[in-house]
C-alpha positions in Angstrom: 23.6 4.2 16.3 24.7 6.3 13.4 25.5 10.1 13.8 26.0 11.5 10.3 23.9 14.6 9.7 24.7 16.2 6.4 23.1 18.7 4.0 23.5 16.9 0.7 23.2 13.3 -0.4 24.5 11.4 -3.5 22.6 8.2 -4.0 24.7 6.6 -6.7 28.1 7.4 -8.1 26.6 7.7 -11.6 24.1 10.4 -10.5 24.5 14.0 -11.9 21.9 15.4 -9.5 22.2 15.5 -5.7 19.5 15.6 -3.0 19.1 18.5 -0.6 18.5 17.1 2.9 17.7 20.5 4.3 16.8 23.9 2.8 19.8 25.4 0.9 19.5 29.2 0.5 20.6 31.1 -2.6 24.2 32.2 -2.4 25.2 29.8 0.3 28.0 27.3 -0.4 28.4 23.7 0.8 31.6 21.5 0.5 30.6 17.9 -0.4 32.9 15.1 -1.6 35.7 17.7 -2.0 33.5 19.7 -4.3 32.3 23.2 -3.5 28.7 23.9 -4.5 27.4 27.5 -4.6 23.7 27.8 -5.2 22.4 30.3 -7.7 18.8 29.9 -6.3 17.1 28.4 -3.3 17.1 24.6 -3.2 14.2 23.4 -0.9 14.8 20.3 1.2 13.9 17.0 -0.7 14.6 18.7 -4.1 17.6 18.1 -6.4 20.3 20.2 -8.0 22.8 19.8 -10.8 26.3 18.6 -10.1 27.6 20.3 -13.2 26.4 22.6 -16.0 23.8 20.7 -18.0 22.8 21.5 -21.6 19.5 20.8 -23.4 19.0 17.1 -24.2 21.6 16.0 -21.6 20.6 12.9 -19.7 19.7 13.1 -16.0 20.7 10.2 -13.7 19.5 9.4 -10.2 19.7 6.1 -8.3 22.2 5.2 -11.0 19.4 5.1 -13.7 18.1 7.5 -16.4 15.3 9.5 -14.9 14.9 12.4 -17.3 16.5 14.7 -19.9 17.2 18.4 -19.9 14.8 20.7 -21.8 16.4 24.0 -20.7 20.0 24.6 -19.7 20.7 24.2 -15.9 23.7 25.8 -14.2 25.9 23.9 -11.7 24.0 24.0 -8.4 20.7 24.9 -10.2 17.4 23.5 -9.0 15.9 20.5 -10.9 12.2 21.3 -11.7 9.4 20.6 -14.2 10.5 23.7 -16.0 13.9 22.4 -17.0 13.7 18.6 -17.2 11.2 16.1 -18.5 10.6 12.4 -18.1 12.9 9.9 -19.9 13.8 6.3 -19.3 16.1 3.6 -20.7 14.6 1.0 -23.1 14.1 -2.4 -21.6 13.6 -5.9 -23.0 13.4 -9.4 -21.6 15.5 -10.5 -24.5 18.5 -8.5 -23.1 18.8 -10.0 -19.7 22.1 -9.1 -18.2 24.2 -11.6 -16.2 22.4 -12.4 -13.0 24.1 -11.2 -9.8 24.4 -13.9 -7.1 22.1 -12.8 -4.2 23.2 -13.9 -0.7 20.3 -14.1 1.8 20.8 -11.9 4.9 22.1 -13.1 8.2 18.7 -13.5 10.0 19.9 -15.3 13.1 18.2 -12.9 15.4 14.8 -13.4 13.7 15.1 -17.1 13.0 13.2 -18.2 16.1 10.9 -15.3 16.4 7.1 -15.9 16.0 3.9 -14.0 15.7 0.5 -15.0 17.1 -1.7 -15.7 14.1 -4.8 -17.6 13.0 -3.8 -21.0 11.4 -6.0 -22.0 8.4 -6.7 -25.5 7.0 -4.5 -24.8 3.9 -1.4 -24.0 6.0 -1.6 -20.3 5.7 -1.7 -18.0 8.8 -3.8 -14.9 9.2 -2.8 -11.8 11.2 -6.5 -11.1 11.7 -9.7 -13.2 11.9 -12.3 -11.3 10.0 -15.8 -12.1 8.7 -16.7 -10.6 5.3 -20.1 -9.3 4.1 -19.8 -8.8 0.3 -22.2 -7.5 -2.3 -21.8 -8.9 -5.7 -23.3 -5.8 -7.2 -23.6 -2.2 -6.3 -27.4 -2.3 -5.8 -26.8 -4.5 -2.7 -24.8 -1.8 -1.1 -27.8 -0.4 0.8 -28.6 -3.9 2.2 -24.9 -4.1 3.3 -25.3 -0.8 5.2 -28.5 -2.1 6.9 -26.6 -5.2 8.0 -23.7 -3.1 9.2 -26.0 -1.1 11.5 -27.8 -4.2 12.7 -24.7 -6.3 13.5 -21.8 -4.1 14.6 -23.0 -2.6 17.8 -25.2 -5.5 18.9 -22.4 -8.0 18.5 -19.8 -5.8 20.1 -17.8 -5.0 17.0 -18.6 -1.3 17.1 -16.8 1.5 18.8 -17.9 3.7 21.6 -16.6 6.6 19.6 -13.3 7.2 17.9 -13.9 10.9 17.7 -16.7 13.0 19.1 -17.4 16.4 17.7 -19.5 18.4 20.2 -22.0 20.1 17.9 -24.4 20.6 20.8 -22.1 23.2 22.3 -22.1 25.2 19.0 -25.9 25.1 19.0 -26.0 26.3 22.6 -23.5 29.1 22.0 -25.3 30.2 18.8 -28.7 30.4 20.7 -26.9 32.5 23.3 -25.8 35.0 20.7 -22.2 34.0 20.2 -20.3 35.7 17.4 -19.0 33.9 14.3 -15.5 34.5 15.6 -16.4 32.9 18.9 -17.9 29.9 17.2 -14.9 29.4 15.0 -12.6 29.6 18.1 -14.6 27.0 20.0 -12.9 23.7 20.8 -15.4 21.0 20.0 -13.1 18.0 20.1 -13.9 15.4 22.8 -11.3 12.8 23.8 -11.5 9.6 21.8 -12.8 6.5 23.6 -11.7 2.9 23.5 -13.1 0.1 21.3 -15.9 -2.0 22.7 -14.5 -5.3 24.1 -16.1 -8.1 22.2 -17.3 -10.5 24.9 -19.4 -12.8 22.6 -16.8 -13.6 19.9 -13.4 -12.6 21.4 -11.4 -14.5 18.7 -13.0 -12.6 15.8 -11.3 -9.3 15.0 -14.1 -7.8 13.0 -17.0 -7.9 10.5 -15.8 -6.2 7.3 -18.1 -4.8 4.6 -16.8 -4.5 1.0 -19.2 -2.1 -0.7 -18.2 -1.1 -4.3 -19.7 0.3 -7.5 -19.2 -2.7 -9.7 -20.9 -6.0 -10.6 -23.1 -4.8 -13.4 -23.3 -2.2 -16.2 -19.7 -2.7 -17.3 -18.1 -5.4 -19.4 -18.2 -9.1 -18.7 -14.5 -9.0 -18.1 -15.0 -6.3 -15.4 -17.5 -8.7 -13.6 -15.0 -11.6 -13.9 -12.2 -9.5 -12.5 -14.3 -8.3 -9.7 -15.2 -11.9 -8.8 -11.6 -12.9 -9.0 -10.7 -10.1 -6.6 -13.5 -11.0 -4.2 -12.4 -14.7 -4.3 -8.9 -13.5 -3.3 -10.4 -11.7 -0.3 -12.4 -14.7 0.8 -9.2 -16.9 0.4 -7.0 -14.4 2.3 -5.7 -16.0 5.6 -7.1 -13.0 7.5 -10.6 -14.0 6.6 -12.6 -16.7 8.4 -15.6 -16.8 6.1 -18.1 -14.7 4.2 -21.7 -13.8 3.6 -22.4 -13.0 -0.1 -25.3 -10.8 -1.2 -26.5 -11.1 -4.8 -29.4 -9.4 -6.6 -29.6 -12.2 -9.2 -29.6 -10.5 -12.6 -26.2 -8.8 -12.5 -23.1 -9.7 -14.6 -21.2 -10.7 -11.5 -23.0 -14.0 -10.9 -22.6 -16.3 -7.9 -21.4 -19.0 -10.2 -18.6 -16.8 -11.5 -17.5 -16.2 -7.9 -17.7 -19.9 -7.0 -15.6 -20.7 -10.1 -13.0 -18.1 -9.2 -12.8 -19.6 -5.7 -12.4 -23.1 -7.0 -9.6 -22.0 -9.3 -7.5 -20.5 -6.5 -8.6 -22.6 -3.5 -10.1 -26.0 -4.6 -12.2 -27.4 -1.8 -11.9 -24.3 0.4 -13.1 -25.2 3.9 -14.2 -21.8 5.1 -17.9 -21.2 5.7 -19.4 -19.2 2.8 -23.1 -18.3 2.6 -24.6 -17.2 -0.7 -27.9 -15.2 -0.7 -29.8 -14.1 -3.8 -32.5 -11.5 -3.4 -34.5 -12.3 -6.5 -34.8 -15.9 -5.3 -36.4 -14.9 -2.0 -39.8 -13.5 -1.1 -38.7 -10.1 0.1 -35.8 -7.9 1.0 -36.6 -8.4 4.7 -36.2 -12.1 4.2 -32.8 -11.6 2.6 -31.6 -9.4 5.5 -33.0 -11.8 8.1 -31.2 -14.8 6.4 -28.0 -12.8 6.1 -28.0 -11.9 9.8 -28.7 -15.5 10.9 -26.1 -17.1 8.7 -23.5 -14.4 9.6 -24.2 -15.1 13.3 -23.7 -18.9 12.7 -20.5 -18.2 10.7 -19.2 -16.1 13.6 -19.7 -19.0 16.0 -17.5 -21.1 13.8 -14.9 -18.4 13.2 -14.6 -17.8 17.0 -13.3 -21.4 17.4 -10.0 -20.4 15.9 -7.5 -18.8 18.3 -4.2 -17.0 17.9 -1.3 -19.4 18.1 2.5 -19.0 17.4 3.6 -19.0 13.8 7.1 -18.6 12.3 7.8 -15.4 10.3 7.9 -17.4 7.0 4.1 -17.3 7.2 4.1 -13.6 6.6 3.1 -12.3 3.2 3.9 -8.6 3.2 2.5 -6.1 0.7 4.9 -3.2 -0.1 3.1 0.1 -0.9 3.8 3.8 -1.1 1.4 6.8 -1.3 1.7 10.5 -0.9 5.4 10.1 -1.6 8.0 12.9 -1.2 11.6 13.5 -2.1 12.8 11.6 1.0 10.6 8.5 0.4 13.2 6.8 -1.8 16.0 7.6 0.6 14.6 6.6 4.0 11.2 4.8 4.1 11.3 2.8 0.9 14.8 1.4 1.4 13.8 0.5 4.9 10.9 -1.6 3.5 13.4 -3.1 1.0 15.6 -4.2 3.9 12.6 -5.7 5.7 11.6 -7.4 2.5 15.1 -8.9 2.2 14.9 -10.2 5.8 11.5 -11.8 5.2 12.6 -13.4 2.0 15.8 -14.7 3.7 13.5 -16.3 6.4 11.4 -18.0 3.7 8.4 -15.6 3.7 6.9 -13.7 0.8 6.7 -10.0 -0.1 4.8 -8.3 -2.9 5.9 -5.2 -4.8 3.0 -3.6 -6.6 2.2 -0.3 -8.5 3.6 -1.0 -12.0 3.4 2.6 -13.2 5.9 3.3 -10.4 8.4 0.8 -11.7 8.8 2.8 -14.9 12.5 3.3 -15.6 13.7 0.4 -13.5 12.2 -2.3 -15.7 15.5 -3.7 -16.9 16.8 -4.1 -13.4 13.7 -6.0 -12.3 13.8 -8.1 -15.5 17.4 -9.0 -14.7 16.3 -10.1 -11.2 13.6 -12.5 -12.5 14.5 -16.1 -11.8 12.9 -17.4 -14.9 12.6 -16.3 -18.5 8.9 -16.8 -18.3 8.6 -14.3 -15.5 10.9 -11.8 -17.3 8.7 -12.0 -20.4 5.5 -11.7 -18.5 6.7 -8.6 -16.6 7.9 -7.0 -19.8 4.6 -7.8 -21.6 2.4 -6.4 -18.8 4.4 -3.2 -18.4 4.4 -2.5 -22.2 0.7 -3.3 -22.7 -0.3 -1.3 -19.6 1.6 1.8 -20.7 0.4 1.5 -24.2 -3.3 1.3 -23.1 -2.8 4.3 -20.8 -1.3 6.2 -23.7 -4.3 5.4 -25.9 -6.6 6.8 -23.2 -4.6 10.1 -23.4 -2.1 9.5 -20.6 0.8 7.2 -19.9 3.2 6.3 -17.1 4.9 9.7 -17.4 1.7 11.4 -16.1 1.8 9.4 -12.8 3.4 11.9 -10.4 0.7 13.9 -8.5 0.9 17.6 -7.8 2.0 16.7 -4.2 4.8 14.5 -5.5 6.1 17.2 -7.8 5.9 19.9 -5.1 8.0 17.7 -2.8 10.8 16.8 -5.2 9.5 13.9 -7.4 9.8 15.8 -10.7 9.4 12.9 -13.2 7.8 9.5 -13.0 11.2 7.9 -13.4 12.6 9.8 -10.3 9.5 8.6 -8.4 9.8 5.1 -9.7 13.5 4.6 -9.0 12.8 5.5 -5.4 9.6 3.5 -5.2 11.3 0.3 -6.4 13.6 0.4 -3.4 10.7 -1.1 -1.4 11.5 -4.4 -3.2 14.9 -4.7 -1.7 17.6 -6.6 -3.6 16.4 -10.2 -3.6 15.5 -12.2 -6.8 12.1 -11.9 -8.3 10.5 -15.3 -7.8 7.1 -14.6 -9.5 5.2 -12.0 -11.6 1.5 -11.7 -10.9 -1.2 -10.0 -12.9 -4.0 -8.3 -11.1 -5.9 -10.7 -8.8 -3.4 -13.6 -9.3 -2.5 -15.2 -6.0 0.9 -15.4 -4.2 2.0 -19.0 -4.5 5.7 -18.8 -4.0 7.9 -17.5 -1.2 10.3 -14.7 -2.1 9.7 -11.4 -3.9 6.6 -11.2 -6.1 5.8 -8.4 -8.5 2.0 -7.7 -8.7 0.4 -5.5 -11.4 -1.7 -2.8 -9.8 -2.1 0.9 -10.6 -0.2 3.5 -8.5 -3.5 4.7 -7.0 -3.1 4.0 -3.3 -6.4 2.4 -2.5 -6.7 0.4 -5.7 -3.2 -0.9 -5.1 -3.7 -1.9 -1.4 -7.0 -3.4 -2.4 -5.1 -5.6 -5.0 -2.4 -6.5 -2.5 -4.9 -7.9 0.0 -6.7 -9.6 -2.8 -3.5 -11.5 -3.8 -2.9 -12.7 -0.3 -1.0 -10.1 1.7 -1.6 -10.6 5.4 0.2 -7.3 6.4 0.8 -4.2 4.3 3.7 -1.8 4.9 2.8 1.6 3.4 5.3 4.4 3.1 4.3 8.1 2.8 6.1 11.4 2.8 3.1 13.7 2.6 0.7 11.7 4.8 -2.4 9.5 4.1 -4.9 7.7 6.3 -5.3 4.8 3.9 -6.2 1.4 5.3 -7.8 -1.9 4.2 -10.8 -3.9 5.5 -9.1 -7.2 6.0 -5.3 -6.6 6.1 -3.6 -4.3 8.7 -1.8 -1.4 7.0 1.3 0.0 8.8 1.9 3.6 7.8 5.6 4.5 7.7 6.7 8.1 7.4 9.8 9.2 5.4 10.5 12.2 7.6 10.2 13.2 11.2 8.2 16.4 10.6 5.4 14.4 9.0 5.4 11.8 11.8 5.0 14.5 14.4 2.4 16.4 12.5 0.2 13.4 11.5 0.9 11.1 14.4 -2.8 10.3 14.5 -2.5 8.4 11.2 1.2 7.4 11.0 2.5 4.3 12.9 6.2 4.4 12.3 8.9 6.9 11.5 12.1 6.5 9.4 13.0 10.2 9.5 15.9 9.4 11.8 17.8 8.3 8.6 17.4 11.7 7.0 18.4 13.3 10.4 21.6 11.3 10.5 20.5 9.5 13.8 20.1 6.0 12.5 20.7 3.7 9.6 18.4 1.8 7.1 19.4 -1.5 8.7 18.8 -0.4 12.3 15.5 1.2 11.4 14.5 -1.9 9.3 15.0 -4.2 12.3 12.9 -2.0 14.6 10.2 -1.9 11.9 10.1 -5.7 11.6 9.7 -6.0 15.4 6.8 -3.6 15.2 5.3 -5.5 12.3 5.5 -8.7 14.5 3.4 -6.9 17.1 0.8 -5.9 14.6 0.7 -9.4 13.1 0.0 -10.6 16.7 -3.0 -8.2 17.1 -1.7 -4.8 17.9 -4.0 -2.3 16.1 -2.6 0.0 13.5 -3.7 3.7 13.3 -5.7 2.9 10.2 -7.5 0.0 12.0 -8.3 2.2 15.0 -9.6 4.9 12.7 -11.7 2.2 10.9 -10.1 3.3 7.6 -11.4 0.4 5.6 -10.7 1.5 2.0 -11.7 -0.9 -0.8 -11.7 0.1 -4.5 -11.5 -2.6 -7.2 -9.4 -1.6 -10.3 -11.1 -1.3 -13.6 -8.2 -2.2 -15.9 -6.7 0.6 -17.9 -8.7 3.3 -16.2 -6.3 4.3 -13.5 -2.6 5.0 -13.1 
């Protein structure tokens, strides 16, 4: 167990900015690497300061890469902020691939024989959950989906007694009794959460999931095709047993488009899939009745599959970050990178998404691509995505949120250099555009926006059967079909938002543990989740699903 609490961190020898691991007050001095730093201003924890006097137009390096340039002189020890630096990155090209470093798989002896309990599918994939999907092909079926949700969940035992009860009755009673506003505001109305219903009828089915959305019609034909490709990916995901599809009939996203998308990615798919078209039936009531009966029959079939042992090479892990802070790229993201390297070494697959958050590290990833074709594809997608965003009045440089900036991620390049650490060090085996399926073991790059939910939606749609999601500020994000493990970058967040965070890597910042030690603990926790342990997001029924309309989100 490591014991190495320090106040300052240098990430790479090339860096000319350092990270404050705790608040550093104006006037205090710290000896680090035989250099004495005296701070002319407060340096909040997670933020960076200059290692030397920096002049206008000087380059800023962090993680060993260019992450910005100086727009106003910064004294030695001065705070790095949006007022004195701006986004800048190195040029990249798939034509200038540097000599590939030889990657040596990790020693994974201790994980070689480990297994998780999963659902084995006919195509050889293994699910970490066994879900039934109810999907509208168009937004005007959302109401019918909600009707089915009310009809099916509680009756079939997939509902919850109550995750959280807010006792409004007591407020009403106190108000009627003449209680003051102050007394009402001081009243405790939280009632202890209760457990899930135990499903006695279909014990091998983890849930019925409902994918409502605002697409399917009114947009371009390409939007409808993309939506159908995404939905086909969800149906094909090993965490899904089968699906009930609701169509109006006249919309752009036709049943035939979905069937074609499924045939492209999973020829001869053996899962039960039921298609219902409202305009071909006599009434909405008939549509709903048919949907309930066919879903019930589908659940009978889904329940025949039981959890059985599977090797860890059957894991397909999505790598995601959201609500990032200045510690994310130092603790949580490198831990995911280490887990990714272990899974790759075992023969499994991992997926690094969020292309706007790879801005500035493109050349490194290009150099790691195992084929010229993939290097070209990655370069082409990155360039066209950024150019399209710029035409819409934005660009990758606009990616950091106010919360990111407040907590030390001053430029998109600083954010990206830390975010890319989730991908570890292994070679890039494949580059996927949005909705394309993971077909190869190893590290895959998947084009999604940086938006948390749009990205996790894309990861599940491309085949992730578990998602690791790092956060420094906190987020409740989850996914309907794929368990999302929330990983905090710092201990304060883990303690404050323990109701939505599953795992803490803050011990690395506190000097209590290492990336490797924490990574192994996280992998063991992931195995438990893959075997059925519910995540916080799953217990909260945080089933977020937002399809990406290309070019409209960063």
